N, C-alpha and C positions, 0 to 999 in steps of 0.2 A: 603391926599396922598394915603393912603391905598385904599380908595374907588375908586380913579382914577386908581390905579394899578389893582384893582380887575376888573374894567370895561375893561381894556386893555387885560385881559386874555381871553376874550370871544368875539372875533370879529364875525360878522355875518357868515363868511365862515367856522367857526370852526366846526369840526365834532367830534363825540365821537370815542373812541378808539376801535379797533377790538381786539378780544381775542388773536389772534396770535401775535399782537404787544405787548400786555400786557405780554404774556408768554415769548416773546423774551427779554423784559426789565428785568423781574425778573430772568431769566436764566443768563443774563449778570451780574446782581448784585450778584447772588450767586457765579458765577465763579470768580468775582473780590474778594469777601470775601475769597474764598477758596485758590485762587492761587496768587493774586497780592497784597493783602492787606499789607503784610510785606514789599514788594518791594516799594510800592508807599507812605507809611506813610500817610501824610496828603493829601490823594488823593481822598477824597470823592467828593469835588467840581469838580475836574477834571473828575472823573468817570461820574457824572451826566451830565456834559457838553458834554463828548464824546458820551454818550448814546443818549442825545438829538439830536446831530448832525447825528449820524449813523442811528437812527430810525426815524428821522424827527418828533419827538414829542417834544412839548414845554418843556423848561427847568424846569419851575415851576411844570409841571405835573409829570415829572420824579422825581423831588425832593419830591413831595407828595407821590408818590409810594414808594420811598426809605424810607421815614420817617415811613410809615405804615409797610413796610417790615421788618425793623430792630427790631420793638418792640417785637415780639414773639420769636426772636432768642435766647434771654438769659434772663430768669427771675432773679429776685434778689436772690432767694434761690439757683438757679443753679450757679450763679456767686460765691456765698459764698462757694459752694462745688466743684468748678472747679479747685481750687488750685491757682487761680490768685493772691489772697492775700498773700499766702505763698511765691509765686514767687517774688512778689514785695518787701516783707519785709525781706525774708530770703535767697532766691536763685537767686537774681537778679545780676548775675555775669556780665552781659552785660550792667548793669546800665540802663535798659529800663525805659522809663517814663510810667506814668499811661496811657497816650494816646496810646503809642505804644503797651502796653500790651492789651488794650481794642481792638485795631484793630486786633491784633494777635488772640484774642479769639472771634472775630466776635461779639463784644458787644458794647453797648452804652458807649462812653467815660465818659459822665456825670454819668451814673449809676455806672460804675466801680469806678470812683473817689468818689462818695458818699459812696460806700461800704468801700473804704479805710478810708474815714473820720469817718465813723461809727466805724470801727475797732480801730482807734486811740482814739476816745472818750470813747470807751468801752473796753479799753485794759485790764481791770481787770475782764471783763466778756467775755471770749472767745466765738466765734461763736459756735452755737450748744446748748448753754445753754438757756433754756426756759426763756422767759421774758413775763410779763403780757402785755395785749393790751395797758393799760394806759402807761406803761413804754416805749413801742415801739412808741406810739404817741408822748410822751414827747421828746424822742430822735430825732424823725423826725422833730419836731418843732425846736429843738435846732440846727440841721444841716441846716435847712432852714434859720435861722437867720444868720448863718455863711456864707452861700452861698450869701445871699442878701447883706451882708456887705463886701464881698470880693473885694478888689481892689489891684492894684500893690503896693501901698504905705501902705496899711492897715496891721498893725501887727496882726498876728493870735491870737485868744483868748488864755488866759493863760493856760487853761486846755489842749488845743491842743499842745502848746509848751512844756508843762511838760511831756505829754505822748510820745512825740517824742524822749525823752532822751533814748539813748541806741539802737535806731533803725538804726542809721547811716544816717538818712534822716534829712536834715537841714530844718529850717523854710522857708528859701527863696526858696529852691527847691520845697517843698510841695506847697507853695503858687503859684509858677509859673506853676506847673503841674495842679493844680486845675483850674487855670485861662485858661490854654491851653485846658483842657477838656470842660470847659463851652463855650469857644469861638468857638470850632470846632464841637459841637454837636447840630444840629438843630432838633433832634428828642426827646430829654429829657432835663429836667432842669427847674428851677424856672423861668428863663427868657423866655425859650421856651413856658412854660405853659401860661405866661402872653401874649406873642405874639399870641399864638394860640387862646386864649380867645378873644383878641382884634380883630383878623381877623374874628372870628366867628360873633362878634357883627357888624363889618363893613360890612360883606356880608348881614347880616340881614337888616342893614340900607340901603344898596344898593337895596335890594329887596323891602323894603317899599317905598323908594323914587321912584322906577320904577312904583310901583302900583299907588302911588299918582299922578305921572305925567300922567298916563293913565286914571286917574279918577275912579279907582277901590276902592270902600270902603272896609275896612278890620278891623279886630280886632287883635291886637298883643297879645303876650303871657300874658303880664301883665293884659290886659283887660280881657282875658279869665279866668285867675286865680282869678281876683277880682270878677268874676261872678261864682266862685266855680266850674269851669270846670276843669276836670282832663285830662291827656294825651293830652296836648295842642300842636298842630303844631305851627310853627312860626307865621303864619297868617291864620285866617279863613276869607273867603271872605263873606262880607255881601250882595254883589251882585254876584251871580254865573257868571262865564265866560266860554267861549268855547275856547279851545286851540287846534288848528289843528283839529277841528271837534269833540273834546271830551270835555264833561262837566268837570268843575273843581270847587271844593268848598273850598279847602285849599291848602296851599303851605308850604313846608318845605325846608329850606336853609341849605346846608351842605358844609362847607368850608374844604372839604377833597376830596380824590380820591375815586370813587366808584368801588373798586375791588369786585369780587364775594362774598368773605367772609363778607366784610363790608356791602354790600347791603343786604345779607341774614339776618345778625344779626339785622340790622336796620329795615328791613321789619317785622321780628318777634316781635321785642320789641317796635316798634313805628308805622310804616306805616299801619300795619294790623288793629290796633285798630282805626286809623283815618278813614280807608276805611269803617269799619263796623259801626262806630258811626256817621260819617259826610257824607261820600260818596266819589266819585272820587276826586283825588287830584294830585298835582304836586310835585315832588322832584327835586331840582336843585343841582347837584354836580358841584360846581364851578371849581373844579380841574379835571373835566372830569370823565368818567366812562367807563367800559367795556360794549359795547352795545350788544355783542353776547356771553355772558358767557355760559359755559356748563350748560345745563338745570338742571342737577343733583346738581350743585353747587348753582345756582341762577336761579330759574324758572321764568325768566323775561316775557315769553309769557303768563304764567298764571297770573302774576301780572298785565300785561297790560289788559288782559280780565276782571280782577277784578276792573279796573278803575284807575290804577296807571300810571301816565305819568312821565317819567324820562328824564331830559334834562341837559345840561351843561351850560346853559345861560338862561336869561330871554327870553321867547318866544316873537317873533315880531308879531305873528298872534294871537291876543286876541280879542274876541268879547264879549261885555257885554250882558248878558241875563237878562235884567230887567223884562222880562215876566215870569221868574221863581223865586219862593221864595227860600231863603237860607235854607240849611238843618237845621242849628241852627237858630231859629227864633230871630228876633231882640230884643225881650223882654229878651232873655237870655244873649245877648251880646249888651251892649249899643253902639250906633253908636259913632265913634270917633268925638271929638269936633274939 
């Protein structure tokens, strides 16, 4: 189902996004967070729908932009120092829920809820007190177990219930608010992480199935790693291809939106090494990308001159170049069986 859904995101007529459209989308998101968040409450889905309609941009593309936009707005440490926990536990005269406080502070509901859970579990260790890396990792694993087992009927763990004593917060209220945050946050959380990982795998599968249908031989990441290769793209083509007149030796699948910052980071830490070691290649941003970003933010013209092709779908114009040898010889990468 996910594979079929992924295919439906990219009809032949689909075009990439202009920078002015991207700027309009993020300005509208910022305005919503600053002005309307408290009024709308659970208005994230409505916001994305309205932006999709007004800007004539696909809903799933706006959702991907929103998901990436919210991440840097509030780090975990800034949340702890923002006063949001003190408000929830001590100054909550309006009896605001964790979700409402997260929206008010322009933060991820799941992340705020996880901070609340951390505070409850660590009530004898106030925030600000240094903890070892091992202790922090153990606490993180403990919270993950709680999140993964959280259901409407499930009783909260004994240590959580014990530490709620004296806070004025009942077990039922905390459980309901944790569930509300998890259900209404598609940018963070253990469930979101699993979905994101699954979607990434499904788009890689879609890419590999498309190549197989076209008769293009390739080596996937596992085959490359088994051959002791490092810095592995999703697929290395054993037979070079020509895409819209440009040679291509590798393809990278990205189940995200290609905003200028994301593309720049991924170029520096991934694509650049692929270009230098293997040669020209293709990157597919399945959730679209900004095709004309400011050159100082993402020098796409220079990337293209260096051999990088960026698309938002599998290309329809692929020509097999059997007359050319692959950049990585077949002795290095065994042909798939």
